[in-house]
KOLTOR-125598 format. One record per residue (C-alpha): residue number from 1; residue in three letters; x, y, z. Coordinates in Angstrom, 1 decimal, decimal comma, always signed. Example, Ala and Ser with C-alpha at 12.3 -4.5 7.8 and 13.67 -1.06 7.14 Angstrom:
<nodes>
  lolum  sevo       x       y       z
      1   ALA   +12,3    -4,5    +7,8
      2   SER   +13,7    -1,1    +7,1
</nodes>
This chain:
<nodes>
  lolum  sevo       x       y       z
      1   MET    +4,8   -13,2   -26,5
      2   GLU    +5,3   -16,4   -24,4
      3   GLU    +8,9   -16,5   -25,4
      4   LEU    +9,4   -12,9   -24,2
      5   MET    +7,7   -13,8   -20,8
      6   ALA    +9,9   -16,9   -20,5
      7   LYS   +13,0   -14,8   -21,1
      8   TYR   +11,9   -12,3   -18,5
      9   LEU   +11,4   -15,0   -15,9
     10   ALA   +14,8   -16,5   -16,8
     11   ASN   +16,4   -13,1   -16,5
     12   GLU   +17,6   -13,3   -20,1
     13   LEU   +16,5    -9,9   -21,3
     14   ASP   +18,9    -7,0   -21,6
     15   GLU   +18,4    -3,8   -19,6
     16   LYS   +16,3    -2,1   -22,3
     17   GLU   +14,1    -5,1   -23,0
     18   ARG   +13,5    -5,6   -19,3
     19   THR   +12,6    -1,9   -18,8
     20   ASP   +10,2    -2,0   -21,8
     21   PHE    +8,6    -5,2   -20,5
     22   GLU    +8,0    -3,8   -17,0
     23   SER    +6,7    -0,5   -18,5
     24   GLN    +4,1    -2,6   -20,3
     25   LEU    +3,1    -4,3   -17,0
     26   ILE    +2,5    -1,0   -15,4
     27   GLN    +0,7    +0,7   -18,3
     28   ASN    -1,2    -2,2   -19,9
     29   GLU    -3,7    -4,0   -17,6
     30   ASP    -4,4    -6,7   -20,3
     31   PHE    -0,7    -7,4   -20,6
     32   SER    -0,3    -7,7   -16,9
     33   LEU    -3,2   -10,1   -16,6
     34   GLU    -1,8   -12,2   -19,5
     35   PHE    +1,6   -12,4   -17,7
     36   GLU    -0,1   -13,4   -14,5
     37   ALA    -1,9   -16,2   -16,3
     38   TYR    +1,3   -17,3   -17,9
     39   MET    +3,1   -17,5   -14,5
     40   ASN    +0,2   -19,6   -13,2
     41   ALA    +0,3   -21,9   -16,2
     42   TRP    +4,1   -22,2   -15,9
     43   GLU    +3,8   -23,2   -12,3
     44   LEU    +1,1   -25,8   -13,0
     45   ASN    +3,1   -27,4   -15,8
     46   GLU    +6,4   -27,5   -13,9
     47   PRO    +5,7   -29,8   -10,9
     48   GLN    +9,4   -30,6   -10,6
     49   HIS   +10,3   -27,0   -10,2
     50   THR   +11,5   -26,8    -6,6
     51   GLN   +12,1   -23,0    -6,4
     52   SER    +8,4   -22,2    -5,9
     53   PHE    +7,7   -18,5    -5,5
     54   ASP    +5,6   -17,5    -2,5
     55   THR    +4,6   -13,8    -2,6
     56   THR    +4,1   -13,6    +1,2
     57   SER    +7,6   -14,7    +2,2
     58   ALA    +9,0   -12,8    -0,8
     59   TRP    +7,2    -9,6    +0,3
     60   MET    +8,5   -10,0    +3,8
     61   ALA   +12,0   -10,6    +2,6
     62   VAL   +12,4    -7,5    +0,5
     63   SER    +9,7    -5,0    +1,5
     64   LYS   +12,3    -2,6    +2,8
     65   GLN   +13,9    -2,5    -0,6
     66   ILE   +11,2    -0,2    -1,9
     67   THR   +12,0    +3,5    -1,7
     68   PHE   +10,3    +6,5    -3,2
     69   GLU   +12,1    +9,5    -4,7
     70   SER   +11,3   +12,4    -6,9
     71   GLU   +12,3   +10,6   -10,2
     72   PRO   +11,3    +7,0   -11,2
     73   VAL   +14,4    +4,8   -11,4
     74   MET   +15,1    +1,1   -11,3
     75   GLU   +18,5    +0,0   -10,3
     76   VAL   +20,3    -3,2    -9,4
     77   MET   +22,6    -3,2    -6,3
     78   ASN   +24,2    -5,7    -4,0
     79   ASP   +22,3    -6,5    -0,9
     80   GLU   +22,2    -9,1    +1,8
     81   VAL   +19,1   -11,2    +2,1
     82   THR   +18,2   -13,1    +5,2
     83   ASP   +15,9   -16,1    +4,9
     84   ALA   +13,3   -17,3    +7,4
     85   ASN   +15,9   -19,4    +9,3
     86   GLY   +18,1   -16,5    +9,9
     87   ASN   +20,7   -17,5    +7,2
     88   SER   +22,1   -14,6    +5,3
     89   GLU   +23,1   -14,8    +1,7
     90   LYS   +24,7   -12,2    -0,6
     91   ASN   +22,2   -11,2    -3,3
     92   ASN   +23,9    -9,8    -6,4
     93   ASP   +20,7    -9,6    -8,4
     94   ALA   +18,2    -8,2    -6,0
     95   GLU   +16,4    -5,2    -7,4
     96   VAL   +15,8    -2,1    -5,5
     97   ILE   +12,7    -0,4    -6,8
     98   THR   +12,6    +3,4    -6,7
     99   LEU    +9,2    +4,8    -7,6
    100   ASN    +7,9    +8,2    -8,2
    101   GLY    +6,3    +9,4    -5,0
    102   ASP    +4,6   +12,6    -6,4
    103   SER    +3,2   +12,0    -9,9
    104   ASP    +0,9    +9,2    -8,7
    105   ARG    +0,0   +10,7    -5,4
    106   ARG    -3,6   +11,4    -6,4
    107   ASN    -4,3    +7,8    -7,2
    108   GLY    -3,3    +5,6    -4,2
    109   PHE    -4,9    +2,4    -5,3
    110   SER    -3,6    +2,4    -8,9
    111   PHE    -0,1    +3,2    -7,6
    112   LEU    -0,4    +0,5    -4,9
    113   LYS    -1,1    -2,1    -7,6
    114   ILE    +1,8    -1,0    -9,7
    115   ALA    +4,2    -1,1    -6,7
    116   ALA    +2,9    -4,5    -5,7
    117   THR    +3,4    -5,8    -9,2
    118   LEU    +6,9    -4,6    -9,5
    119   LEU    +7,8    -5,9    -6,1
    120   ILE    +6,5    -9,4    -6,9
    121   LEU    +8,4    -9,3   -10,2
    122   ALA   +11,6    -8,1    -8,5
    123   VAL   +11,5   -10,8    -5,9
    124   GLY   +10,4   -13,5    -8,4
    125   GLY   +13,5   -12,6   -10,5
    126   TYR   +15,7   -12,9    -7,4
    127   PHE   +14,4   -16,4    -6,5
    128   ALA   +14,7   -17,5   -10,2
    129   VAL   +18,3   -16,3   -10,5
    130   THR   +19,6   -17,5    -7,1
    131   GLY   +17,6   -20,7    -7,0
    132   LEU   +17,0   -20,1    -3,3
    133   ASN   +14,5   -22,7    -2,0
    134   ASN   +12,0   -20,8    +0,1
    135   ASP    +9,8   -23,7    +1,2
    136   ALA   +10,6   -23,1    +4,8
    137   ALA   +10,0   -19,4    +4,4
    138   GLU    +6,6   -19,9    +2,8
    139   ASN    +5,5   -21,9    +5,8
    140   ASN    +6,6   -19,4    +8,3
    141   TYR    +4,3   -16,4    +7,4
    142   MET    +0,6   -15,7    +7,5
    143   GLU    -1,1   -12,9    +5,5
    144   HIS    -4,4   -11,1    +5,0
    145   VAL    -4,9    -9,4    +1,7
    146   SER    -8,0    -7,4    +1,0
    147   ALA    -9,8    -7,1    -2,4
    148   GLU    -9,3    -4,1    -4,7
    149   ALA   -12,9    -3,0    -3,9
    150   GLY   -13,7    -4,2    -0,4
    151   MET   -12,5    -4,1    +3,1
    152   GLU   -11,8    -7,1    +5,3
    153   GLU   -12,3    -7,5    +9,1
    154   PHE   -10,5   -10,2   +11,1
    155   GLU    -9,0   -11,1   +14,4
    156   LEU    -5,3   -11,8   +14,9
    157   PRO    -4,2   -14,7   +17,1
    158   ASP    -3,8   -12,4   +20,1
    159   GLY    -7,3   -11,1   +19,9
    160   THR    -6,5    -7,8   +18,2
    161   LEU    -9,3    -6,7   +15,9
    162   VAL    -8,3    -5,4   +12,4
    163   LYS   -10,2    -3,6    +9,7
    164   LEU    -8,1    -3,8    +6,5
    165   ASN    -8,9    -1,3    +3,7
    166   ALA    -9,1    -2,2    +0,0
    167   SER    -5,9    -3,2    -1,8
    168   SER    -4,1    -3,6    +1,5
    169   ARG    -2,0    -6,3    +3,1
    170   ILE    -0,8    -7,5    +6,5
    171   VAL    +1,9   -10,1    +7,0
    172   TYR    +3,1   -11,7   +10,3
    173   ASP    +5,0   -14,9   +11,2
    174   LYS    +3,4   -17,9   +12,8
    175   ASN    +5,0   -17,2   +16,2
    176   PHE    +2,8   -14,1   +16,4
    177   GLY    +1,4   -13,8   +19,9
    178   ILE    +3,9   -16,3   +21,3
    179   ASP    +7,3   -14,6   +21,2
    180   ASN    +6,3   -11,5   +19,2
    181   ARG    +3,4    -9,4   +18,0
    182   ASN    +5,1    -7,9   +14,9
    183   VAL    +3,2    -7,2   +11,7
    184   THR    +4,1    -5,5    +8,4
    185   LEU    +1,5    -3,3    +6,7
    186   LEU    +1,1    -2,2    +3,1
    187   GLY    -2,0    +0,0    +2,6
    188   GLU    -4,4    +1,1    +5,4
    189   ALA    -5,8    -0,6    +8,5
    190   ASP    -7,5    +0,2   +11,7
    191   PHE    -6,4    -1,6   +14,8
    192   ASP    -8,0    -2,3   +18,2
    193   VAL    -5,0    -4,0   +19,9
    194   THR    -5,5    -6,4   +22,8
    195   ARG    -3,4    -5,2   +25,7
    196   ASP    -0,3    -7,2   +26,7
    197   GLU    +2,2    -5,6   +29,1
    198   THR    +4,9    -8,2   +28,3
    199   LEU    +4,7    -8,3   +24,5
    200   PRO    +4,4    -5,0   +22,6
    201   PHE    +2,4    -4,8   +19,4
    202   ILE    +4,7    -3,5   +16,6
    203   ILE    +3,8    -2,4   +13,1
    204   GLU    +6,3    -1,7   +10,4
    205   ALA    +4,7    +0,5    +7,7
    206   GLY    +6,7    +2,3    +5,0
    207   GLN    +9,7    +3,9    +6,8
    208   SER    +7,9    +4,0   +10,1
    209   LYS    +7,4    +1,9   +13,2
    210   VAL    +4,3    +2,0   +15,4
    211   GLU    +4,6    +0,4   +18,9
    212   VAL    +1,8    +0,0   +21,5
    213   LEU    +0,9    -2,3   +24,4
    214   GLY    -2,8    -2,1   +23,7
    215   THR    -4,9    +0,7   +22,2
    216   SER    -6,8    +1,8   +19,1
    217   PHE    -5,5    +3,6   +16,0
    218   ASP    -5,6    +3,9   +12,3
    219   VAL    -2,5    +3,6   +10,0
    220   ALA    -2,3    +4,6    +6,3
    221   ALA    +0,9    +3,5    +4,6
    222   TYR    +0,4    +3,6    +0,8
    223   PRO    +3,5    +3,4    -1,5
    224   GLY    +4,8    +6,8    -2,5
    225   ARG    +3,0    +8,6    +0,3
    226   GLU    +3,8    +9,7    +3,8
    227   VAL    +2,6    +7,4    +6,6
    228   LYS    -0,4    +8,7    +8,5
    229   LEU    -1,3    +7,7   +12,1
    230   VAL    -4,4    +8,6   +14,0
    231   VAL    -4,8    +7,6   +17,6
    232   THR    -8,3    +7,0   +18,9
    233   GLU    -7,5    +5,4   +22,3
    234   GLY    -4,5    +5,1   +24,6
    235   THR    -0,8    +5,9   +23,8
    236   VAL    +1,2    +5,1   +20,7
    237   SER    +4,9    +5,4   +20,0
    238   PHE    +5,6    +6,5   +16,4
    239   SER    +9,2    +6,4   +15,1
    240   SER   +11,3    +6,3   +12,0
    241   LEU   +13,0    +3,1   +10,7
    242   ASN   +15,6    +5,2    +8,9
    243   LYS   +16,6    +7,9   +11,2
    244   GLU   +17,5    +7,4   +14,9
    245   GLY   +15,9    +9,8   +17,3
    246   VAL   +12,9   +10,6   +15,0
    247   LYS   +10,2    +9,6   +17,4
    248   GLU    +7,0   +10,9   +18,9
    249   ILE    +4,6    +9,7   +21,6
    250   LEU    +0,9   +10,3   +20,6
    251   THR    -2,2   +10,1   +22,8
    252   LYS    -5,9    +9,9   +22,1
    253   GLY    -7,1   +12,7   +19,7
    254   GLN    -3,7   +13,2   +18,1
    255   GLN    -2,5   +12,4   +14,6
    256   ALA    +0,9   +12,4   +12,9
    257   THR    +2,6   +11,9    +9,6
    258   ILE    +6,1   +10,7    +8,8
    259   ASP    +7,6   +11,7    +5,4
    260   ILE    +8,3    +9,0    +2,8
    261   LYS   +12,0    +9,0    +3,7
    262   GLY   +11,4    +8,7    +7,4
    263   GLU   +13,3   +11,9    +8,2
    264   TYR   +10,7   +13,9   +10,2
    265   ILE    +7,4   +13,6   +12,0
    266   GLU    +4,6   +16,2   +12,2
    267   VAL    +2,1   +16,0   +15,0
    268   SER    -1,3   +17,7   +15,2
    269   GLU    -4,7   +17,4   +16,7
    270   VAL    -7,4   +15,3   +15,0
    271   ALA    -9,9   +17,9   +13,6
    272   ASN   -12,7   +15,4   +12,6
    273   ASP   -13,5   +11,8   +12,1
    274   ASN   -12,9   +11,9    +8,3
    275   PHE   -10,1    +9,3    +8,7
    276   LYS   -12,9    +6,7    +9,4
    277   SER   -14,7    +7,3    +6,1
    278   TRP   -13,3    +4,2    +4,4
    279   TRP   -15,4    +2,0    +6,8
    280   THR   -18,2    +4,4    +7,9
    281   ARG   -18,7    +6,3    +4,5
    282   GLU   -19,4    +9,4    +6,6
    283   PHE   -17,2   +12,5    +6,4
    284   GLU   -17,6   +16,2    +6,1
    285   PHE   -15,6   +18,9    +4,3
    286   VAL   -16,3   +22,6    +4,6
    287   ASP   -14,7   +24,8    +1,9
    288   ALA   -12,0   +22,1    +1,4
    289   PRO    -9,9   +21,8    -1,8
    290   LEU   -11,2   +19,2    -4,2
    291   HIS    -8,0   +17,1    -4,2
    292   GLU    -8,6   +16,4    -0,4
    293   ILE   -12,2   +15,4    -1,0
    294   PHE   -11,3   +13,2    -4,0
    295   GLU    -8,7   +11,4    -1,9
    296   SER   -11,3   +10,6    +0,7
    297   LEU   -13,8    +9,5    -2,0
    298   GLU   -11,2    +7,1    -3,5
    299   ARG   -10,5    +5,5    -0,1
    300   THR   -14,2    +5,3    +0,8
    301   TYR   -15,6    +4,0    -2,5
    302   TRP   -12,5    +2,3    -3,8
    303   VAL   -12,6    +4,2    -7,1
    304   GLU   -10,0    +6,0    -9,3
    305   ILE   -10,7    +9,7    -9,9
    306   ASP    -8,9   +11,4   -12,8
    307   TYR    -9,2   +15,1   -12,7
    308   PRO    -7,5   +18,1   -14,3
    309   GLU    -4,8   +20,0   -12,4
    310   ALA    -6,9   +23,2   -13,0
    311   ILE    -9,6   +22,2   -10,5
    312   LYS    -7,6   +20,5    -7,8
    313   ASP    -7,7   +23,5    -5,5
    314   CYS   -11,4   +24,5    -6,1
    315   LEU   -13,2   +24,6    -2,8
    316   TRP   -16,3   +22,5    -2,0
    317   THR   -18,5   +21,8    +1,0
    318   HIS   -19,7   +18,3    +1,2
    319   TYR   -21,3   +16,2    +3,9
    320   ASN   -21,2   +12,5    +3,0
    321   ASN   -24,0   +10,2    +4,1
    322   LYS   -23,3    +6,5    +4,7
    323   ASP   -26,2    +5,7    +2,3
    324   PHE   -24,8    +7,7    -0,6
    325   THR   -23,5    +5,8    -3,6
    326   ILE   -20,6    +7,3    -5,5
    327   LYS   -23,1    +8,3    -8,2
    328   ASN   -25,1   +10,2    -5,6
    329   VAL   -22,0   +12,1    -4,6
    330   PHE   -21,1   +13,2    -8,1
    331   GLU   -24,7   +14,2    -8,8
    332   LEU   -24,3   +16,7    -5,9
    333   PHE   -20,9   +17,6    -7,3
    334   GLU   -22,3   +18,4   -10,8
    335   GLY   -25,0   +20,6    -9,1
    336   SER   -22,2   +22,6    -7,5
    337   PHE   -19,7   +22,7   -10,4
    338   LYS   -21,7   +23,1   -13,6
    339   SER   -18,6   +23,7   -15,7
    340   VAL   -17,1   +20,3   -14,9
    341   ARG   -18,2   +17,3   -16,9
    342   VAL   -18,3   +13,9   -15,1
    343   ASP   -17,9   +10,5   -16,7
    344   ILE   -18,4    +7,4   -14,5
    345   LYS   -17,5    +4,0   -15,8
    346   GLU   -17,6    +1,3   -13,0
    347   ASN   -14,8    +2,3   -10,6
    348   LYS   -13,2    +4,9   -12,9
    349   ILE   -14,3    +8,5   -12,8
    350   LYS   -13,0   +11,1   -15,2
    351   LEU   -13,6   +14,8   -14,7
    352   GLU   -13,1   +17,5   -17,4
    353   GLY   -13,1   +21,2   -16,8
    354   THR   -10,8   +24,2   -16,4
    355   ALA   -12,4   +26,4   -13,8
    356   CYS   -14,0   +26,5   -10,4
    357   ASP   -17,2   +28,2   -11,8
    358   LYS   -20,3   +27,2    -9,9
</nodes>
């Protein structure tokens, strides 16, 4: 096994072997953990290895290489990479990862971990092959990464307050607040931005850009999903990184989504405060389809809910109390849907049933 991992890191596997290896990383958590341990041991035992791999700078360097289409594909293409010093270099081995944006849509957190794993491997492969020394890059970026089952609250150097949902990440350079206020987001965060008329606050998330001078809003940008923006205070510019002219100005009480390709934006009024559920644990649904409710529960309790297609559109009315545990919620659910069986094991919930019978 170690020989296989070593060959993978050295880019010595053929296309089929590499695909099989990466499939195991996605599907087999034990294999993924073993590979991570191997990488850590390899790094510790190779002090002379100068091409150290820093996931922060790597993520910043190639985050735009992830796209999401209807079929899962991994392809290699030529691209130009710019390092932290502004030097560009032709990258003949950089991998562009194209992931399925529909099949894993129900499970944002699992899919996020898969995407992050593949991204790290793709970038790690690039640095191993090219031998690019990224010591300067690794010293140029700051990051905040939340746990898989817990949010993080912190303050950026300009005084902006951020709540970062589980399995999410924010990266910015060390000049943040001096000559820029740019951040890159993967996952979900709520921002209370300190106002600065001379230096706009800019977020790149998926295929979208959010730009403000100072206001409050929530952004959800999970891999394989449309980017969602909810404005709670002030005015926000929301635009596409891919298509010029796709732009909307939103004000307090409005929300918008941009599709995963960045081709169009839909704007609507905020109907309720359910978007806050991941930090308040309070939300309400009246005769709403179960797939919408389960999505909120996953974001709120950081769980994975596996349910049959047959019940996804069943309607349920549920008012969530901040004191509820996930077990409390599904006790109420079982009282409403007697034909559906619920199995809860830690953060994984499996439902079985074929009808909406109550």
